[in-house]
N, C-alpha and C positions, 0 to 999 in steps of 0.2 A: 504493500500500500504506500510505502514511502519511496522517495527517490534517493539518490546518493547523498551522503551527509554534506551539509554546508559547513565548511571549516573556517573558523575565525580564531583570533588570538584572545578576544574578549567577547563574551555575550552579556548584554545588559537587558534584564527583563523589567520594562517600565520606562516611561518617557516623561517623568516628572523632574523636579529640580535635582534630586539626588542622582538619578540615572544619567541625565544629560550632562551634569557637571563632571561626573566620573568619566564619561566617554570623551569629553573634551580634553581631559587631563592625561589620558593614556593613548590617544589616537596617534601621537607622533611615533610610537614604537610598534604599532601593530594594527591589524584590522579589527574593527569593532562592529558587532551587530547589535542594534537596539531593536528589541522585539516588543511590540505593543499591541494589545488585543483590540483596540479601536483605532482612531486616528492619532497622530503624534501629539496633538494638543489636548487630548482627553486624559486628564490626570487630576489627582486631588490638588496638586499645585495650582492648576489653572483656576480652581474655584476659591483659592485662599484670598480672603478680602483684607484681613488685618495687616500683616506685614512680617518683618523680620526684627526680632529683638536683638539689639547689639549696642554696646557702649560706644557712643560716638560723640557724646557731649561732655564738656568740661564740668558740668554740674552733676554728671553721673560717675559711677565707678564700678570696677570689676567686682569689688566686695559687695556693693549693693545688689548687683545683678545676681551674684552668687547666693546671697542670703534670700532674695526673693524666690529663687528657684528651689532652694532647700526647704523653705517654708511651705511652698506649694506642694512639694513632694512628700510631705508628711512623714519624714523619717526614713524614707526608702531610697533616696537618691544616693548615688555613688559620688561622694564629695570630690574625689580626685578627677572624675570624669566631668563633673559640673565645672570645676575650676578651669580645666583645660579648654572646654568648649567656649566658655565665657571669654577667656583671654584670647583664643584664636579667632573669635567671631569678627572683630573689626577688619582683620586682614582678608578674610573670606568675602566680606561685604565689598571691600575695595576691589577685589578681583571681579566681582559681579558687575560693579559699576564700570570697570574697564572694558567689560564685554558689551556694554551698551545699555545696561539697566538704568532707567531714569526714575529715581525716587522723587517724591513731591518735595518742593522747597517752599520756604516762606521768606518774605522780605523783612530784614531787620530794621531797627529804628535808624540806623546809619545808611540805609539804602542798599546794603549788600544782601546776598541771598545765602541761606543756610538750610540744611535739612529740616524739614517740618516733621518733628518727632511726635508720635502719638503716645498715648498712655492707655493701658488696658488693665483688666482685673488682676490683682496680685502684684503689680509693678509699683515700686515706690518712686520711680522717676519716669520721665518721658524718654523712651528709648526705642520706640517702634518705628522703624523706617518703613514707609508705605508709598504706594502710588495711588493716591486717593483711596478708593475702596475696591480697586481691581489689581492689587499687588501681584497676585499669583499669575494673572494673565500677562502682565508686563514681564515678569520673570521668564515665563515660557517663551515669550516673543524674543527676548534678548538671547536666550540660550539656543533656540532653534535657528535664529539668524546666524549665530556663530557656527553652528553645526552644518548649515546648508552648503558652505564652501569647503568643507573638509572631506576630501576624497577617501579618507580611511574609515569614515563612519557611514554605515549603511542602516537605514531605518526600514524595518519591515512592519507595515501596518496591517491591521485585521488578522493578526496571528496570535493564537491562544496557546500559551505554554501549558502542556498537560502535566508532565512529570519531569523531574530532574533525573539524569542518567548518572549513576555512581558506580564505582568499581566494585563495591560490595554487592550491589544488585546484579552486576554482570558476573559475579563469582570469580573475579580475577585477582582480588587482593583483600587481605585482612584490613588494610588501611582504607578507610572510607574516603574516597576522593570523588569530587564532582567533575565529570568530563563532558557534559553536554546536557541537552534538553530535547524532549519530544514536543513538537509544536503543531497544532492544528491550523492549517491554512484555511481561513473561513471563505476564501474565494474559490479554491479548487476542491474544498472538503477533504483534502488529503492530509495525512499526518507526516510531517517532515522531520528529519533528524538534523540537529545542529550540534556541532562539537566545538569545544574551545578549551584552552588550558585554564582559563579563569571564567567563572560565571558569577554575575553580580545580581542579587535580588534587589530591585528598587520598585516593588510592586504596590506600595502604599498599604492602606489599612483595610478594615472589614466592616465599615458602617452598615452595609446592606444586610448584615445578619440580623438587624433590628428592623421592625416595621416602619419606624420613623427615624430618618437620618438626614443630616445635612450633606452627606456624601453623594457624589455622582454614582451612576449605576455600575461603574467599573469596580467599585470598592468592595470586592467579594473575598478578600483574604487569601488570594491565590498563592502568594509567595509564602505566607505562614503555613498554609496547608501542605504545599509541595515540599517544603523543607522538613516539616514534621514527618511526612511519609518517607523522606529520604534518610531520616535518622538524626536531624538537628535537634538541639535542645530549645524548648520554647519557654519563655519566662514571663511571669506577671500578667497573664491574659485576663485576670479578673478586673483589671483597671481599664475600663472603657469610659472615656470621657464623654459626657453628654453636654452638648453646647446648650446653655440655658435659654438662648433666644433665637428660635427659628420662627419664621413668619407662619402664623396660624391662618391658613386659608385653604379651602378645598381644592383649589387649582394651583397652589403655589409649590407643591411637591417639596415642602420643607426648605424653602429658600432661607438661607442664613442671614441673620441680622448681626453684623460684626460686633464683637466686643468693644471695638473702638467707638461705637455709638454711645455706650455707657461711659467710655473713657472721656468723651467730650461732653458729658453732663446729663445724659438720659437717665431717668429714674424708673424703677419698677414699681408698679402699682397694681392693686387688684381691680376687679370690675366695679367696685364701689368708689374707686379713686383714692384709696388709702395706700400709703407706702407701707411695705411690710419687711424691708431689709434692715431698718434701723435697729430692731431688737435682735437681729440675727448675728451681725458682724460689725466691727468698728468701721470697716471700709464700705459698709452699706451696699449699694448697688454695684460697687467695684470690688466686692469680695472675690476670692478665687472661684473658679468655675464649679468645682464640686459643691461648695457651700451654696452658691446661687441656684444651681440646678436642684439640689435637695430642698431648698427653701421654696422654690416655685412649685415643685412636686407636692410639698406639704400644704402650701396655700391652696392649690387646686383641690387636693383631697379634703381640706378643711371646709372650703366654700362650696364644693361640688361643681365649680366652674371648669370648663374644658380648656381654659387658657388664662393668662394674665396679660397685662399691658406694659409696654415700654414707651415712655413719654419723653420726647426731646423737643416738644413745642416751646420750651422755655428759651430756645436758641432762635436767633433771627433766621427767617426762611432762606435768605440768600446764603448764609453760612452753611446751613444744612444741605442745600442743593450743591454747593461747590465742594464741600468736604465728602459728601456721600452721594455722588451722582448716580451710581449704579443702583444703590438701595432705593434712592428716591424714585428713580425712573421705574424700577421693577414694582415697587409698591403702588405707584400711580397707575400702572397697567392693570392692577387688581382693584382699582377704584379707591385707593387709600392715599391721601395726601398727608405725609408724615410731618409736614410743616404746620399742619392745623389740627391733627388728631393723633392720639397714641396708637402704637403698633401692637396688634394682637400677637402674642408670642407663646411658644411652648418649648420645653427641652426636647432635644433629639440627639441620637447617637452621633458622635462627631469625630472622635480620635481614639486610636488604638495605642495606649501607652505601653503595653507589653508587646511581645513579638519574639522574633528569632534572637536568641542570646548571642551577643557578639563581643569581641575583644575591643580594646581602644582603637584598633585599626579596622574594625568592621568585619573581622574574620569570624566565621561560624566554627563549630566543632567539626565540620566536614571540610577536608582539605580542598582548596581551590574554589570554595564557595564563600562569597561575601554577602552581607546584607546591610543596606544603608537606607536611611529615611524611615518612614513610618512602620515599615515591615519589621524593623529591627528593635531590639531592646538593649540600649546602650548603658543604662544607668542614669541618664540625665533626668528623666521625668519622674522617676520614683512612682509614688502612688497617685500622682496627679500632675499633668503637664501645665506649666506656666504658659500663659497665652503668648503666642508668636515665637516660642522657643523651637518649634518643630522645623521651620524653614532654616533656622540657624543650625540646628543639629544636622540637617540634610547636607548643607554646604560643608560643614566641618568634616563630617564622616565621608563624604564623597572625596574630599581632598586627602584625608588620611588613608582611605582604602587605595586610592590611586598611587599615592606615595609608597605605600607598602608593596603594592604590585610591582612598581618600577624598581624598588630596591631588592625585592625578593622574587625574581622571575619564576613562574611556575614551570616545572619540567614538561617537556613535550609529551603528548598523549601517544603511547606506543601500542594502542589496541584499536582494532576496528569496531566501531559501534554498530550494533545490530539495528535493522529496520524495525519500525513499529509493526506489530502484528495484532490484528483485530479479531483473529480466530473466527468463530462462527457468527459473529455479531451481524445483525441486519439493520436496515434503516427502520426507525421507529414509525409505527403506523399512526400514533397519536401522541401529543405532547401534554395531555391533560395531567398525567402523573407528575411530570416535572413541575408544572405551574401550581398544582395543588400542594405538593410537598414544599415548594418554595414559600407559598403563603403560610402554610402551617408552621414551618420552621421559624419564620420571622415573627409571627404573632406569638409563638411560644416564648421566644427570647424576650420580646417586649413585655409580655404579661408576667413572666416568672424570673427574668434575669435583668431587670431594669435598674432604675436609680436606687430603689429600696428593695432589699432581698430578704428572704428567710430560708432556713435550711430546707423546710418542707417544699417551698416553691422550687428551689434549686434541684432537689431530688426528683420532683415531678418533671422538671425540664429535662433532666438527664435521661429519664426513662423515655420521654417522647423523642428526644434527639436520637437515642440509640435505635428506636423503632424506625424512625425515618432513615437512618443510615443503612439499615438492612434493606429497605425498599430501594433506596438509591443505588446501593451496591448491586443488587440484582439487575436493575435497569441498566447500570453502567456496563456490566459484562454481557448483557443480552443484545444491546443495541449499539450501533455505531455512535461515536461521540459527537456531541454538538456543544457549542459555547454555553448554551443554557444549562445543559446537563453538567458540564464541567464546573460551572460557577456554583450550581446547587451542591455538588459533591464537596467543593471546597468550603462553602458556607457551613455545611453540616459538620465538617471537621473542625472548623474554627469555633462553632457553637459548643461542641464537646469540650474543647480546650478552655473556653471561657467558663463553662459551668463547673468543670472539674477543678479549675484554679480557684473559683469562688468558694467551692465547698472546702477546699484545703485551708483557706485563710479564715480561721475562726476568731475574727475580730472585725472591727470597723476601722478602716484607715483610708484616707483620701477618697478615691472614687468608689471604693467598695464599702457599702453600708448595709449591714444586716441587722434586723431587729432582734435576732437571737444572740448576737454578740455586739451590742451597741457601742462599746468602748474599745479604744486601742489597747493592745496587749503587748507589753515589752518583749514577750517571747517571740513576737513576729517582727519586731523592729529590725531593720537592716537585713531581713530574711526574704530572699526572692522565692517565689513559687515556681518551681521548675518541673517541666513535664517532657519526657521523651519516650520513644518507642522501645528503647533498650531496657 
């Protein structure tokens, strides 16, 4: 079913900020294949509104950024990793600017221009570099423009990575090394074999495992699931960040209302117009995301309302339109003028704080396999990600992984990779099984593994996920693969990892809050939740 292997020096799975940055940094020494399951601009990066947190102001400091990150992470951050990323951040941002990234600027009293730094929840200073409220889109543009002229970088669109190819799976070595990947070509419907000395996962997160999410449809946890099946260690998957403020509208598909809106003075109120964050946290509406999401969830349960309101009408209309043009325009398209009326909002799954466990250079426990960006667990975020630290982490780890690859070249592959074999699989006669299981899985996760959890709910969720996995497995082996089936298979794997991790952490910390263990337990401080197949 497959054609001859496509051979490269580097394979990058994903076309967001992490994958594109890595590709640019290694292309001068070898051929790079960037494989993306949609088009090249379809990534979580492209939808990032807020910006990149980095110390670029004289009024700010590394120590302040470090402390804000540690505080948000609720005792689970790796302090050495946090310090390194914070201190490397400004240099990585400078490189991005040199590539053509244009961050928003403001005019000073003296008539000069300087970076217009925003402030978001959990930050003690203004340090968010942004391009109005379309930062991610501008980052993608600058990186793709740089890649366009590089003859050593080849982008393969509409290609879905199915599974990693490792020496252990091939039975050639006790040492587990990644040597390639099987990829479904969505145009030809054939499975192709890609081989490389180095494979980099930059596949993003898993927001679509939940019924309501701010993530694009591509966020199905593919890299996490593939690496787990290949033998990688997965860490801290119980910590799923729910963004507190997504637009509540039947046609909005959980459009994100950036945390920067609260950073510029918006306040959370209930449907009776009363503020409710004052009694929850000293930072009020600018408290860390886990605090705000839990407070909104509690307020909705207390009042029986299906949303709360975010009010920025205290700011001049001109300022709102200029600072948040995309949010203003999108809300207006739904009949909502945010300069005159508050925005209806609800929490939605937003960011995967856990992932594939990696070293300070992005190495996984599988030789030749790196993981960078949201798919990885570096130790930066701990139990809760500080706003806008994710793009910073992606830049730093793309740089570190590339540097490590250049200084430690992977040995050449000395084995022929076998073609993909589908056995007796036939084309599916109906897809209702896939669509039904997709809906059931996501609703199960939302109802039982959401912002507030209990042991009983988690156990129910695990039983349902296991049943669904059995049906999905039967379907996977009986019928030829499709993107929808592969995404469902990956989501079910990620769901299991989240539930098992949540059951293992018998305390409440950061993003993991359970009514059965409502307090933090020192026994779990600095202790990662690790899961692997071995």
